[in-house]
C-alpha positions in Angstrom: -3.7 7.5 27.7 -2.7 6.4 23.8 -1.1 3.2 23.2 1.6 2.8 20.5 -1.1 2.7 17.6 -2.5 5.9 19.1 1.0 7.4 19.2 2.0 6.3 15.7 -1.4 8.1 14.5 -0.2 11.5 16.2 3.3 11.1 14.6 1.8 10.2 11.3 -0.6 13.1 11.6 2.1 15.7 12.7 4.2 14.7 9.7 1.4 15.1 7.1 0.5 18.3 8.6 4.1 19.6 8.2 4.5 18.3 4.7 1.0 19.6 3.6 2.5 23.1 4.9 5.5 22.3 2.7 3.3 22.1 -0.3 2.3 25.7 0.0 5.7 26.8 -1.7 5.1 24.8 -4.6 4.3 26.5 -8.0 0.6 26.5 -9.6 -0.3 24.4 -12.3 1.1 25.7 -15.9 -1.5 26.5 -18.7 -1.0 23.0 -20.5 -1.8 20.9 -17.4 -4.9 21.4 -15.2 -2.9 20.1 -11.9 0.2 21.5 -10.5 3.0 19.8 -8.9 1.7 20.1 -5.3 -1.6 18.3 -6.5 -0.8 14.7 -6.0 1.5 15.2 -2.8 -1.6 16.9 -1.2 -3.8 14.1 -2.2 -1.4 11.3 -0.3 -0.8 13.5 2.6 -4.5 14.2 2.9 -5.2 10.4 2.9 -2.6 9.9 5.4 -3.8 12.6 7.6 -7.4 11.0 7.5 -6.1 7.5 8.3 -4.0 8.9 11.0 -6.9 10.5 12.6 -9.1 7.4 12.2 -6.2 5.5 13.9 -6.2 8.0 16.9 -9.9 7.6 17.2 -10.0 4.0 17.1 -7.2 3.9 19.7 -9.4 6.2 21.9 -12.4 4.2 21.6 -10.5 0.8 22.5 -8.9 2.6 25.4 -12.6 2.9 26.8 -13.6 -0.7 26.5 -12.4 -3.0 29.5 -9.3 -5.0 29.0 -9.5 -8.9 29.0 -6.3 -10.2 30.3 -4.9 -13.4 28.2 -4.7 -15.4 31.3 -8.4 -15.1 31.8 -9.3 -15.8 28.2 -8.4 -19.1 26.9 -10.1 -18.1 23.5 -7.3 -15.7 22.7 -3.9 -16.5 21.9 -1.0 -14.2 20.6 0.2 -14.9 17.2 3.9 -15.0 17.1 5.6 -12.9 14.5 6.3 -14.4 11.1 9.8 -12.8 10.2 10.2 -15.6 7.3 7.2 -14.3 5.7 8.5 -10.6 6.0 11.9 -11.5 4.5 10.0 -13.6 1.8 7.7 -10.7 0.8 10.4 -8.2 0.6 12.4 -10.7 -1.6 9.6 -11.1 -3.9 9.3 -7.1 -4.1 12.9 -7.1 -4.8 12.8 -9.5 -7.8 9.8 -7.4 -9.2 11.8 -4.1 -9.2 15.0 -6.0 -10.6 12.3 -7.4 -13.2 10.6 -4.2 -14.2 12.9 -2.8 -16.9 13.4 -6.3 -18.5 9.8 -7.3 -18.4 8.0 -4.0 -18.3 5.4 -2.8 -15.9 2.5 -4.9 -17.1 3.9 -8.4 -17.0 6.1 -7.7 -14.1 3.4 -6.4 -11.7 1.1 -9.4 -13.0 3.9 -11.7 -11.9 4.5 -9.9 -8.7 0.7 -10.0 -7.7 0.5 -13.6 -8.2 3.6 -14.7 -6.5 3.0 -12.1 -3.6 -0.6 -13.4 -3.1 0.7 -17.0 -3.2 3.5 -16.3 -0.7 1.1 -14.6 1.8 -1.6 -17.2 1.4 -0.9 -20.2 -0.5 -3.8 -21.3 -2.6 -4.8 -24.9 -2.0 -6.9 -25.6 -5.1 -7.5 -24.9 -8.7 -10.3 -22.5 -7.5 -8.1 -20.4 -5.1 -5.5 -20.3 -7.9 -8.1 -18.8 -10.3 -9.2 -16.1 -7.9 -5.5 -15.5 -7.4 -4.9 -15.0 -11.0 -8.1 -12.8 -11.4 -7.2 -10.4 -8.6 -3.8 -10.0 -10.2 -5.0 -9.6 -13.4 -7.8 -7.1 -12.8 -5.4 -5.1 -10.4 -2.8 -5.0 -13.1 -5.4 -3.7 -15.7 -6.8 -1.0 -13.1 -3.4 0.3 -12.1 -2.2 0.4 -15.8 -5.2 2.4 -17.2 -5.3 4.7 -14.1 -1.6 5.5 -14.5 -0.9 5.1 -18.2 -4.1 6.3 -19.8 -5.7 8.7 -17.0 -2.7 10.2 -15.3 -0.6 10.1 -18.1 2.5 8.6 -16.4 4.8 6.8 -18.5 5.1 3.3 -17.0 8.3 1.0 -18.1 8.2 -1.0 -20.8 10.2 -3.9 -21.0 13.6 -4.4 -23.0 12.6 -8.2 -23.6 9.1 -7.5 -24.4 8.7 -4.2 -25.6 5.5 -4.4 -23.8 
């Protein structure tokens, strides 16, 4: 019997299969571009299907293990949901989306990644702030070069910064 995780995996796998089948009707690549319009959707849907299969397999393996009740185990305490953190993450993302046209992709993304990391797990000392800044910088640079230089996707330039 599948749990909610397994059922979610089945639903995502079915959705990925349906959408992958729908990409068969997309036109092939043109002479100027080596990949056609179906290339990236197929990659994303293939990854989604693979992760869905992994979720189903993990759920089936977990079903075989004996379950320990929370009453019998004094070590396991359920973590209450943190709705305020979820709302804060959505707010940070909203500010990021609003800042993109004004500050551009590079500055907005760097700020977004620093603030989101700080909201999710606040750094408590200077060393942790350096890690947060480093991760944000490396992630922004990699995303910029992958999309702008390799995939030739035009990223937003800032109206205020032209950067």
